[in-house]
FIVEXBA-242117 format. One line per 10 residues: number of its first residue (from 1); their letters; for each residue x, y, z of N, C-alpha, C, O. Coordinates in steps of 0.05 Angstrom, whole numbers, plus 5000, padded with zeros to 4 digits. Example, Ala and Ser with C-alpha at 12.3 -4.5 7.8 and 13.67 -1.06 7.14 Angstrom:
BEGIN
1> as> 5264,4886,5156,5246,4910,5156,5264,4934,5156,5285,4934,5169 | 5257,4955,5142,5273,4979,5143,5258,5001,5157,5268,5023,5161;
This chain:
BEGIN
1> mlldlillvi> 0657,3416,3063,0679,3434,3073,0682,3458,3054,0683,3481,3063 | 0683,3454,3030,0687,3473,3008,0663,3492,3008,0666,3517,3006 | 0638,3479,3010,0615,3495,3011,0613,3514,3036,0606,3537,3035 | 0620,3501,3058,0620,3516,3083,0639,3543,3081,0632,3564,3091 | 0663,3539,3068,0681,3559,3064,0668,3581,3048,0670,3605,3055 | 0655,3571,3027,0642,3592,3009,0620,3608,3024,0619,3632,3022 | 0603,3592,3038,0582,3605,3054,0594,3624,3076,0582,3644,3084 | 0618,3616,3086,0631,3634,3106,0637,3661,3094,0632,3682,3106 | 0649,3659,3069,0655,3684,3055,0632,3701,3049,0633,3726,3052 | 0610,3687,3040,0585,3701,3033,0574,3713,3056,0563,3735,3054;
11> gfvllikgad> 0575,3701,3080,0565,3711,3105,0580,3736,3113,0567,3755,3122 | 0606,3738,3110,0621,3760,3117,0616,3783,3096,0615,3806,3104 | 0612,3777,3071,0604,3800,3053,0577,3812,3059,0573,3836,3059 | 0560,3794,3065,0534,3804,3075,0535,3822,3099,0522,3843,3100 | 0551,3812,3118,0554,3829,3142,0566,3857,3137,0557,3877,3147 | 0586,3857,3121,0601,3882,3115,0583,3901,3099,0580,3924,3107 | 0571,3891,3077,0554,3909,3061,0530,3916,3075,0521,3939,3073 | 0517,3898,3091,0492,3903,3106,0498,3926,3126,0483,3945,3127 | 0519,3923,3141,0527,3945,3159,0531,3970,3147,0523,3991,3157 | 0545,3968,3122,0549,3994,3109,0522,4010,3101,0519,4034,3105;
21> yfvdgassla> 0504,3994,3090,0479,4006,3083,0462,4015,3109,0448,4035,3109 | 0464,3998,3128,0449,4001,3153,0456,4027,3168,0438,4042,3176 | 0484,4032,3170,0496,4057,3183,0488,4081,3164,0479,4101,3176 | 0489,4080,3138,0483,4103,3120,0454,4108,3125,0447,4131,3130 | 0436,4089,3125,0407,4094,3131,0403,4107,3159,0389,4127,3162 | 0415,4095,3176,0411,4105,3204,0419,4134,3207,0405,4151,3218 | 0443,4140,3196,0455,4167,3197,0436,4187,3183,0430,4209,3192 | 0426,4177,3159,0409,4197,3146,0382,4201,3160,0370,4222,3159 | 0373,4178,3173,0347,4180,3191,0351,4203,3212,0333,4219,3217 | 0376,4202,3225,0380,4223,3245,0381,4250,3235,0371,4268,3247;
31> trlcippiii> 0394,4253,3210,0393,4280,3198,0365,4289,3191,0355,4310,3199 | 0351,4270,3176,0325,4277,3169,0304,4284,3190,0287,4300,3185 | 0306,4271,3212,0288,4275,3234,0298,4294,3254,0285,4299,3275 | 0323,4305,3249,0336,4324,3267,0338,4310,3295,0334,4323,3316 | 0346,4284,3295,0351,4269,3320,0384,4265,3323,0397,4259,3303 | 0393,4268,3346,0424,4262,3348,0431,4236,3341,0415,4217,3347 | 0452,4230,3328,0461,4204,3319,0462,4184,3343,0456,4161,3339 | 0470,4195,3367,0472,4177,3392,0444,4166,3397,0442,4143,3406 | 0423,4181,3393,0395,4170,3398,0389,4149,3379,0378,4128,3387 | 0395,4153,3352,0390,4132,3333,0405,4106,3339,0396,4083,3336;
41> gltvvamgts> 0431,4112,3348,0448,4089,3355,0437,4072,3379,0438,4048,3380 | 0425,4087,3400,0414,4075,3424,0388,4061,3418,0380,4044,3434 | 0374,4067,3396,0348,4055,3391,0347,4040,3365,0349,4015,3366 | 0345,4051,3342,0343,4037,3317,0365,4019,3312,0361,3995,3305 | 0388,4028,3315,0414,4010,3310,0416,3988,3331,0419,3964,3325 | 0414,3997,3356,0418,3977,3377,0398,3956,3377,0405,3932,3379 | 0373,3963,3374,0352,3943,3371,0354,3925,3348,0351,3900,3350 | 0361,3937,3324,0365,3922,3300,0387,3901,3302,0383,3878,3294 | 0411,3909,3313,0433,3891,3315,0430,3870,3336,0442,3849,3335 | 0413,3876,3356,0408,3857,3376,0386,3835,3369,0377,3820,3385;
51> apeaavsiss> 0378,3836,3344,0358,3816,3334,0366,3786,3340,0349,3770,3349 | 0391,3779,3335,0399,3750,3340,0393,3743,3372,0379,3724,3379 | 0405,3761,3388,0401,3755,3419,0371,3753,3424,0362,3735,3438 | 0355,3772,3414,0327,3772,3421,0314,3745,3410,0299,3732,3424 | 0320,3739,3386,0309,3716,3374,0315,3690,3389,0298,3673,3393 | 0342,3688,3399,0349,3665,3414,0334,3664,3442,0324,3643,3450 | 0334,3685,3455,0323,3686,3484,0292,3684,3483,0281,3670,3500 | 0279,3698,3465,0249,3697,3466,0240,3669,3453,0219,3658,3461 | 0254,3659,3434,0246,3634,3423,0250,3610,3444,0234,3592,3445 | 0271,3612,3460,0274,3592,3479,0252,3593,3501,0242,3573,3511;
61> alhgsnsiai> 0245,3618,3508,0222,3621,3525,0197,3609,3514,0183,3594,3528 | 0190,3614,3491,0166,3603,3477,0166,3572,3476,0145,3559,3475 | 0190,3562,3477,0192,3532,3476,0196,3518,3505,0200,3494,3508 | 0195,3537,3524,0196,3527,3552,0225,3521,3562,0229,3510,3584 | 0243,3527,3548,0272,3522,3555,0288,3548,3556,0307,3551,3542 | 0280,3568,3574,0291,3594,3573,0314,3597,3592,0322,3620,3598 | 0325,3576,3602,0348,3578,3622,0374,3590,3607,0392,3600,3620 | 0374,3588,3582,0397,3601,3566,0396,3628,3562,0415,3641,3553 | 0373,3640,3568,0367,3670,3561,0386,3685,3576,0399,3703,3564 | 0390,3682,3604,0408,3698,3618,0437,3696,3608,0450,3716,3604;
71> gnvlgsnian> 0445,3674,3605,0472,3667,3595,0478,3682,3568,0499,3694,3564 | 0458,3679,3551,0459,3691,3526,0463,3722,3527,0479,3733,3513 | 0447,3734,3543,0446,3763,3547,0474,3771,3561,0488,3788,3550 | 0480,3759,3584,0504,3766,3596,0529,3764,3579,0547,3781,3579 | 0530,3740,3565,0552,3736,3548,0554,3756,3526,0576,3765,3519 | 0533,3762,3514,0532,3783,3494,0539,3810,3501,0552,3825,3486 | 0530,3817,3526,0537,3844,3536,0566,3846,3544,0577,3867,3543 | 0579,3824,3553,0607,3824,3558,0622,3826,3533,0640,3843,3531 | 0615,3811,3513,0628,3813,3486,0623,3841,3474,0641,3852,3461 | 0601,3851,3478,0598,3879,3466,0616,3900,3474,0624,3917,3458;
81> iflilgvtsi> 0623,3900,3499,0642,3919,3511,0671,3911,3507,0686,3926,3494 | 0679,3888,3517,0707,3880,3518,0715,3873,3489,0737,3882,3481 | 0700,3858,3473,0709,3851,3447,0702,3873,3425,0720,3880,3410 | 0677,3883,3424,0669,3899,3401,0681,3926,3405,0694,3937,3387 | 0675,3938,3429,0686,3965,3432,0717,3964,3434,0730,3984,3427 | 0728,3941,3442,0756,3937,3443,0767,3940,3415,0782,3958,3410 | 0759,3923,3398,0768,3921,3369,0762,3946,3356,0780,3955,3341 | 0739,3958,3359,0732,3983,3346,0749,4007,3353,0756,4023,3336 | 0757,4009,3379,0774,4030,3389,0803,4026,3382,0819,4045,3382 | 0811,4001,3375,0836,3995,3367,0840,4006,3338,0862,4016,3331;
91> ittltvqknt> 0820,4002,3320,0819,4011,3293,0818,4044,3294,0832,4056,3279 | 0802,4055,3309,0798,4084,3309,0789,4095,3335,0774,4082,3349 | 0798,4118,3343,0788,4131,3368,0759,4136,3368,0748,4149,3349 | 0746,4127,3388,0715,4132,3391,0710,4156,3409,0717,4156,3433 | 0697,4176,3397,0689,4198,3415,0661,4190,3429,0644,4177,3419 | 0661,4200,3455,0636,4192,3471,0626,4217,3481,0639,4233,3494 | 0597,4219,3474,0583,4243,3485,0583,4245,3516,0586,4225,3530 | 0580,4269,3526,0582,4273,3556,0557,4259,3570,0559,4247,3591 | 0534,4262,3557,0509,4250,3569,0513,4221,3570,0506,4209,3591 | 0524,4209,3550,0529,4180,3550,0546,4170,3571,0541,4148,3582;
101> vryeipfval> 0567,4186,3578,0587,4177,3600,0571,4182,3627,0574,4166,3646 | 0555,4204,3628,0545,4211,3655,0520,4196,3661,0515,4191,3685 | 0504,4188,3641,0478,4176,3646,0476,4148,3634,0470,4129,3649 | 0480,4143,3609,0472,4119,3596,0492,4096,3605,0482,4074,3612 | 0517,4101,3605,0536,4081,3614,0531,4072,3644,0532,4048,3649 | 0527,4091,3664,0522,4083,3690,0495,4066,3692,0492,4047,3708 | 0477,4074,3675,0450,4061,3675,0454,4032,3668,0443,4015,3681 | 0471,4026,3648,0477,3999,3641,0488,3985,3665,0480,3962,3670 | 0505,3995,3681,0517,3983,3706,0494,3978,3725,0491,3956,3736 | 0477,3999,3729,0455,3994,3749,0436,3972,3742,0428,3957,3760;
111> itillcwmga> 0429,3970,3718,0409,3950,3708,0422,3921,3709,0408,3901,3713 | 0449,3920,3705,0463,3894,3705,0464,3886,3735,0461,3862,3741 | 0468,3904,3754,0470,3898,3782,0442,3887,3791,0439,3868,3806 | 0421,3903,3782,0394,3897,3787,0389,3867,3779,0377,3852,3794 | 0397,3860,3755,0392,3833,3746,0405,3812,3763,0394,3790,3768 | 0429,3819,3771,0444,3798,3790,0430,3796,3815,0427,3775,3826 | 0421,3820,3826,0407,3819,3851,0381,3803,3850,0375,3787,3868 | 0366,3807,3830,0341,3793,3827,0348,3761,3827,0335,3745,3840 | 0367,3755,3811,0375,3725,3810,0385,3715,3834,0376,3693,3842 | 0404,3730,3850,0414,3719,3873,0392,3721,3896,0392,3704,3914;
121> rygmisrvga> 0374,3739,3896,0354,3740,3917,0332,3721,3913,0322,3710,3933 | 0322,3717,3888,0299,3700,3885,0305,3675,3868,0287,3658,3865 | 0330,3672,3858,0335,3648,3843,0323,3646,3817,0324,3625,3805 | 0311,3668,3808,0298,3670,3781,0290,3698,3775,0287,3715,3793 | 0285,3702,3750,0273,3727,3741,0241,3721,3737,0231,3711,3717 | 0228,3729,3759,0198,3724,3758,0184,3740,3739,0196,3758,3726 | 0158,3735,3735,0142,3753,3716,0140,3781,3726,0138,3801,3711 | 0140,3783,3753,0138,3810,3765,0164,3825,3761,0164,3849,3755 | 0185,3811,3765,0212,3823,3759,0216,3829,3730,0228,3849,3722 | 0205,3811,3713,0207,3816,3682,0192,3843,3676,0201,3860,3661;
131> gcllglfaaf> 0168,3844,3689,0151,3868,3684,0165,3893,3693,0163,3914,3680 | 0180,3891,3715,0196,3915,3725,0218,3923,3703,0222,3946,3698 | 0230,3902,3691,0249,3906,3670,0238,3923,3648,0249,3943,3639 | 0215,3912,3639,0199,3925,3617,0190,3952,3622,0188,3969,3604 | 0185,3957,3649,0176,3984,3656,0200,4004,3655,0197,4027,3649 | 0223,3993,3662,0250,4011,3662,0255,4014,3632,0266,4036,3626 | 0250,3997,3614,0256,3999,3587,0238,4021,3575,0247,4035,3557 | 0212,4022,3584,0194,4042,3575,0204,4072,3584,0203,4092,3570 | 0214,4072,3611,0222,4096,3621,0247,4106,3606,0250,4130,3601 | 0265,4087,3598,0288,4093,3584,0281,4107,3555,0293,4127,3546;
141> liylyiisrn> 0259,4094,3543,0252,4106,3516,0240,4134,3521,0245,4152,3504 | 0224,4139,3542,0216,4166,3550,0238,4187,3552,0238,4209,3541 | 0258,4176,3567,0283,4194,3570,0295,4201,3544,0303,4224,3540 | 0298,4183,3526,0308,4189,3500,0292,4206,3483,0303,4222,3468 | 0266,4203,3486,0247,4223,3472,0249,4251,3481,0247,4270,3465 | 0254,4254,3507,0256,4280,3520,0283,4294,3511,0286,4318,3507 | 0303,4275,3508,0330,4289,3497,0328,4296,3470,0339,4316,3462 | 0314,4279,3452,0310,4287,3425,0294,4312,3419,0299,4326,3400 | 0274,4317,3437,0258,4341,3434,0275,4366,3439,0270,4387,3428 | 0296,4363,3458,0311,4386,3465,0333,4391,3445,0350,4408,3450;
151> tecdidapka> 0334,4377,3424,0356,4380,3404,0350,4399,3383,0328,4398,3371 | 0369,4417,3376,0363,4436,3354,0375,4425,3329,0395,4411,3329 | 0360,4431,3306,0371,4422,3281,0395,4436,3270,0398,4460,3274 | 0413,4421,3258,0439,4435,3247,0433,4441,3218,0432,4422,3202 | 0429,4468,3211,0420,4477,3184,0444,4471,3164,0439,4472,3140 | 0469,4467,3174,0492,4462,3158,0495,4432,3153,0513,4425,3138 | 0478,4415,3165,0482,4385,3163,0480,4379,3134,0466,4393,3120 | 0494,4357,3125,0492,4348,3097,0464,4337,3091,0451,4325,3108 | 0454,4341,3068,0427,4332,3059,0425,4302,3063,0443,4286,3056 | 0402,4294,3076,0399,4265,3081,0388,4251,3055,0380,4264,3036;
161> lsatkitlfi> 0388,4225,3055,0375,4209,3035,0345,4213,3036,0334,4222,3056 | 0333,4205,3015,0303,4208,3013,0291,4187,3033,0303,4167,3041 | 0266,4192,3038,0253,4173,3057,0252,4145,3047,0257,4126,3062 | 0247,4141,3021,0246,4115,3008,0274,4102,3012,0276,4079,3021 | 0297,4115,3005,0324,4104,3007,0330,4097,3038,0340,4076,3044 | 0323,4115,3055,0329,4110,3082,0315,4083,3092,0328,4067,3106 | 0290,4080,3085,0274,4056,3091,0288,4031,3080,0292,4011,3094 | 0297,4033,3054,0306,4010,3043,0336,4004,3053,0344,3981,3054 | 0350,4023,3058,0378,4020,3069,0376,4007,3095,0390,3987,3101 | 0357,4019,3113,0356,4006,3141,0344,3977,3142,0354,3960,3156;
171> vlglialvwg> 0322,3973,3125,0309,3946,3127,0327,3926,3111,0330,3903,3120 | 0338,3934,3088,0354,3911,3072,0382,3909,3087,0394,3888,3087 | 0391,3930,3098,0418,3927,3113,0414,3909,3136,0431,3892,3142 | 0392,3913,3151,0388,3895,3175,0382,3865,3167,0391,3847,3180 | 0368,3862,3145,0364,3834,3134,0391,3821,3128,0396,3798,3136 | 0408,3837,3113,0437,3827,3105,0452,3821,3132,0466,3800,3134 | 0450,3837,3150,0465,3834,3176,0456,3807,3190,0473,3790,3197 | 0429,3803,3193,0420,3780,3206,0426,3755,3190,0434,3735,3202 | 0422,3755,3163,0426,3733,3147,0455,3727,3145,0463,3703,3143 | 0471,3747,3144,0500,3743,3143,0511,3731,3168,0529,3715,3169;
181> snltvesavs> 0498,3741,3192,0507,3731,3217,0501,3700,3219,0518,3685,3227 | 0476,3692,3211,0468,3664,3211,0487,3648,3193,0498,3628,3202 | 0491,3657,3168,0509,3641,3151,0536,3637,3164,0547,3615,3164 | 0548,3660,3174,0575,3658,3185,0575,3640,3209,0594,3624,3212 | 0558,3642,3225,0558,3622,3251,0554,3594,3242,0568,3576,3251 | 0535,3589,3225,0529,3558,3217,0552,3547,3202,0560,3524,3207 | 0564,3562,3183,0588,3552,3169,0612,3550,3185,0627,3531,3181 | 0616,3567,3204,0638,3567,3224,0637,3542,3240,0657,3528,3244 | 0612,3537,3251,0607,3513,3268,0613,3488,3251,0627,3470,3261 | 0603,3485,3226,0607,3463,3210,0638,3458,3205,0648,3436,3206;
191> iaryigvser> 0651,3479,3201,0681,3476,3194,0695,3468,3221,0712,3450,3221 | 0688,3481,3243,0699,3472,3270,0695,3444,3276,0714,3431,3285 | 0671,3432,3270,0665,3404,3275,0682,3387,3255,0692,3366,3262 | 0686,3397,3232,0700,3381,3214,0728,3377,3220,0740,3356,3215 | 0740,3398,3234,0769,3397,3241,0773,3386,3268,0795,3383,3278 | 0750,3379,3281,0752,3365,3308,0749,3382,3333,0755,3372,3355 | 0739,3407,3331,0737,3424,3353,0710,3414,3369,0690,3407,3357 | 0712,3414,3396,0690,3403,3410,0667,3421,3411,0670,3445,3406 | 0642,3410,3416,0618,3423,3416,0620,3446,3438,0611,3469,3433 | 0633,3440,3462,0636,3459,3484,0650,3484,3475,0640,3506,3480;
201> vigltiiaig> 0673,3481,3463,0688,3503,3454,0673,3520,3432,0675,3544,3430 | 0660,3505,3416,0643,3520,3395,0621,3535,3407,0615,3557,3397 | 0610,3526,3427,0587,3540,3440,0598,3566,3456,0586,3587,3456 | 0621,3563,3468,0634,3584,3483,0646,3606,3467,0648,3628,3477 | 0655,3600,3441,0668,3620,3426,0651,3626,3401,0639,3648,3401 | 0649,3609,3380,0635,3616,3355,0606,3626,3360,0599,3646,3349 | 0590,3611,3376,0563,3617,3380,0561,3645,3394,0548,3664,3385 | 0575,3647,3416,0574,3671,3432,0581,3695,3418,0567,3715,3418 | 0605,3693,3404,0613,3717,3388,0595,3720,3362,0590,3742,3352 | 0586,3696,3351,0568,3699,3326,0544,3717,3328,0536,3732,3310;
211> tslpelvtsv> 0532,3713,3354,0507,3731,3356,0511,3759,3360,0493,3775,3360 | 0538,3766,3364,0546,3794,3369,0559,3806,3343,0567,3829,3342 | 0560,3788,3321,0573,3798,3297,0558,3823,3284,0572,3841,3273 | 0530,3823,3285,0519,3848,3274,0528,3875,3290,0533,3896,3278 | 0531,3871,3316,0542,3895,3332,0571,3902,3326,0579,3925,3324 | 0586,3880,3322,0614,3884,3317,0619,3899,3290,0632,3920,3288 | 0607,3886,3267,0611,3899,3242,0599,3927,3237,0610,3944,3223 | 0575,3930,3250,0561,3957,3249,0578,3978,3263,0582,4001,3254 | 0588,3970,3286,0606,3990,3302,0630,3998,3288,0636,4021,3287 | 0644,3979,3277,0669,3984,3262,0663,4001,3238,0677,4021,3233;
221> iaarkgesdi> 0643,3993,3222,0636,4010,3198,0626,4038,3205,0633,4057,3191 | 0611,4040,3227,0602,4067,3236,0626,4083,3243,0627,4107,3236 | 0644,4072,3257,0669,4086,3270,0685,4097,3245,0694,4120,3244 | 0689,4078,3224,0708,4086,3202,0694,4106,3186,0708,4121,3172 | 0666,4108,3187,0651,4131,3171,0651,4155,3188,0639,4175,3180 | 0663,4155,3212,0662,4181,3228,0638,4183,3245,0634,4204,3258 | 0622,4162,3247,0597,4161,3263,0602,4147,3287,0591,4126,3292 | 0620,4160,3305,0626,4148,3332,0601,4146,3349,0599,4126,3364 | 0582,4166,3347,0559,4164,3364,0542,4141,3359,0530,4129,3377 | 0541,4134,3333,0526,4109,3326,0539,4084,3337,0526,4066,3347;
231> aignivgsni> 0565,4083,3334,0582,4061,3343,0579,4056,3375,0574,4034,3384 | 0582,4078,3389,0579,4076,3419,0548,4071,3426,0541,4055,3443 | 0532,4086,3413,0503,4083,3418,0493,4056,3413,0476,4045,3427 | 0504,4044,3392,0496,4016,3385,0502,3996,3408,0485,3979,3415 | 0526,3998,3419,0535,3979,3441,0521,3985,3467,0510,3966,3479 | 0520,4010,3476,0507,4017,3501,0476,4012,3498,0464,4001,3517 | 0465,4018,3475,0437,4014,3472,0430,3982,3470,0409,3973,3481 | 0448,3967,3457,0444,3938,3456,0445,3925,3482,0429,3906,3488 | 0464,3935,3500,0466,3924,3528,0440,3930,3543,0430,3912,3558 | 0429,3955,3540,0404,3962,3555,0382,3945,3543,0366,3934,3558;
241> fnilfvlgva> 0379,3943,3516,0359,3929,3502,0359,3900,3511,0337,3889,3515 | 0382,3888,3512,0385,3859,3520,0374,3854,3547,0359,3835,3550 | 0382,3870,3567,0371,3865,3595,0342,3870,3599,0327,3854,3609 | 0336,3895,3590,0309,3905,3598,0288,3895,3580,0268,3886,3591 | 0291,3894,3554,0270,3883,3536,0272,3854,3529,0252,3840,3529 | 0295,3844,3524,0296,3815,3516,0290,3796,3539,0274,3778,3536 | 0304,3802,3563,0298,3788,3587,0271,3793,3596,0257,3775,3606 | 0261,3818,3595,0234,3826,3604,0212,3810,3590,0195,3798,3602 | 0214,3809,3562,0194,3795,3547,0199,3764,3553,0180,3750,3558 | 0222,3754,3553,0227,3724,3558,0215,3718,3586,0201,3698,3589;
251> gvilpipfnp> 0219,3735,3606,0212,3730,3633,0180,3730,3635,0167,3715,3650 | 0169,3748,3621,0138,3751,3623,0127,3725,3611,0107,3715,3622 | 0139,3715,3590,0128,3691,3578,0131,3667,3597,0113,3651,3601 | 0155,3665,3609,0161,3643,3628,0182,3651,3647,0203,3661,3638 | 0179,3649,3674,0199,3657,3693,0227,3645,3686,0228,3621,3680 | 0248,3660,3686,0275,3651,3679,0292,3641,3704,0298,3657,3721 | 0299,3617,3706,0316,3607,3728,0344,3619,3727,0355,3621,3705 | 0355,3627,3748,0379,3640,3752,0400,3623,3766,0400,3620,3790 | 0417,3611,3748,0438,3593,3759,0459,3610,3775,0468,3630,3764 | 0467,3604,3798,0485,3617,3814,0511,3622,3801,0524,3642,3807;
261> aflfdgliav> 0520,3606,3781,0543,3610,3765,0543,3635,3749,0563,3646,3742 | 0516,3645,3743,0515,3668,3726,0527,3694,3743,0536,3714,3732 | 0525,3692,3766,0535,3714,3785,0562,3723,3777,0568,3747,3777 | 0581,3704,3771,0609,3711,3762,0606,3726,3735,0619,3746,3731 | 0591,3715,3717,0589,3730,3690,0576,3756,3694,0582,3775,3679 | 0556,3759,3714,0545,3786,3718,0565,3805,3727,0566,3828,3718 | 0584,3795,3747,0604,3813,3758,0624,3821,3735,0634,3844,3734 | 0630,3803,3717,0646,3811,3694,0632,3829,3676,0646,3846,3665 | 0607,3828,3672,0592,3848,3658,0592,3877,3669,0595,3897,3655 | 0590,3876,3696,0590,3901,3712,0620,3912,3710,0624,3936,3706;
271> lavvllflft> 0639,3894,3712,0667,3904,3708,0671,3918,3682,0684,3939,3681 | 0661,3906,3662,0663,3916,3634,0653,3946,3632,0666,3964,3622 | 0629,3948,3644,0615,3978,3643,0633,3997,3659,0639,4019,3651 | 0641,3985,3683,0658,4005,3701,0684,4014,3687,0692,4038,3689 | 0696,3995,3674,0720,4002,3661,0715,4022,3636,0731,4039,3630 | 0692,4017,3624,0685,4033,3600,0679,4061,3613,0688,4081,3600 | 0667,4065,3634,0661,4089,3648,0685,4103,3656,0687,4127,3651 | 0705,4090,3668,0730,4101,3678,0750,4111,3655,0764,4131,3658 | 0749,4096,3633,0766,4103,3612,0753,4125,3595,0767,4137,3579 | 0728,4129,3597,0717,4150,3579,0709,4176,3596,0701,4196,3584;
281> wgkksltrwp> 0710,4176,3623,0703,4197,3637,0717,4223,3635,0705,4245,3637 | 0742,4220,3632,0759,4246,3630,0762,4256,3602,0756,4279,3597 | 0771,4240,3583,0775,4247,3556,0750,4247,3538,0749,4258,3516 | 0730,4233,3548,0705,4233,3531,0712,4216,3505,0699,4220,3484 | 0731,4197,3508,0737,4183,3481,0747,4156,3491,0755,4154,3515 | 0748,4136,3474,0761,4108,3480,0782,4106,3460,0777,4109,3436 | 0806,4102,3469,0829,4101,3449,0840,4074,3447,0829,4055,3458 | 0862,4071,3431,0873,4045,3426,0881,4028,3450,0875,4004,3452 | 0895,4043,3469,0907,4024,3491,0884,4013,3509,0886,3989,3517 | 0864,4028,3517,0842,4015,3531,0829,3993,3516,0820,3973,3527;
291> gmlfvliyiv> 0828,3998,3489,0816,3977,3472,0831,3952,3470,0820,3931,3468 | 0859,3955,3471,0876,3930,3473,0871,3917,3500,0871,3892,3501 | 0868,3931,3520,0863,3919,3547,0837,3905,3547,0834,3884,3558 | 0818,3918,3535,0790,3904,3536,0792,3879,3520,0782,3859,3531 | 0804,3875,3496,0807,3852,3482,0822,3829,3497,0815,3805,3496 | 0842,3838,3512,0859,3820,3527,0843,3808,3550,0845,3784,3555 | 0826,3825,3564,0809,3815,3585,0789,3796,3574,0784,3776,3587 | 0777,3801,3551,0760,3782,3540,0771,3756,3532,0759,3735,3536 | 0795,3757,3520,0810,3732,3514,0814,3715,3541,0808,3691,3540 | 0824,3726,3563,0828,3714,3587,0801,3703,3598,0800,3681,3609;
301> yliwlildk> 0779,3719,3595,0753,3710,3605,0745,3685,3587,0733,3666,3598 | 0749,3684,3563,0742,3660,3547,0759,3636,3555,0748,3614,3556 | 0786,3641,3560,0802,3618,3570,0794,3607,3596,0795,3583,3601 | 0785,3626,3614,0776,3617,3639,0751,3599,3638,0748,3578,3650 | 0732,3609,3621,0708,3594,3617,0713,3566,3605,0700,3546,3613 | 0732,3563,3585,0738,3539,3574,0750,3520,3594,0741,3498,3597 | 0771,3530,3609,0783,3514,3629,0765,3507,3653,0769,3486,3665 | 0747,3524,3659,0727,3520,3683,0709,3498,3674,0701,3482,3691 | 0699,3496,3648,0683,3473,3640,0695,3446,3640,0682,3426,3634;
């Protein structure tokens, strides 16, 4: 028990320091390459912080038991918006770029609906369907490339870190994030078992939230450093990456069965994106009150899951 508590503290320290270095590295990369921070958030940061979800889903596919992949992705995407953006916007107001509200956020809603339609229509994500998801992911990357090429450099921007420091900050920061996430989840599960919490509750809470810890800590740290674009891009990009790339790769390896119960979770995931769109459409920002509503909805969703089980 004492060892688990120590490991829990070490895990949190790794998460916080890892996110700190990761955000600094990502921000400097954006400055050095003259790429908007939102693009870095949608790509480098989003893919990096989604490593736990990708590892779980792709590993399960390789071992022939990939039925958990869809639940993992939908659960993570719901937590990303309701929990992570909720908590982050409670701490500080998040400014959202016009293009993100007009294009990227609706795109998340569309691909979530597409995922649910595939599952409801065919009862699985087939290899062909998974290939379509990967094709959409490639198209999304091309879209980001076009945006980045149309961006002018800010000559008054602060000087970026050296290329060596940027690489070290991003790589070591990401390693610390993933390692810290694993330590935190494993020690928390051990403590929960010690005090008598059921496996079911552990799976629905600690594990589900645990795989989203990198996104949570990175978004909070980025927001507190004034990098709202990285915070928002991290979450929106992670949700896109989870559906199109993670499920795309997992589905190509082995078709993914779609349990009809996932339709409810899919609707909740769509609701999360729609609410995010509505709250950011006018003011182009996410403030404290919507953030509190998001967290409340997530708590109600968790309670429903536990009672429904």
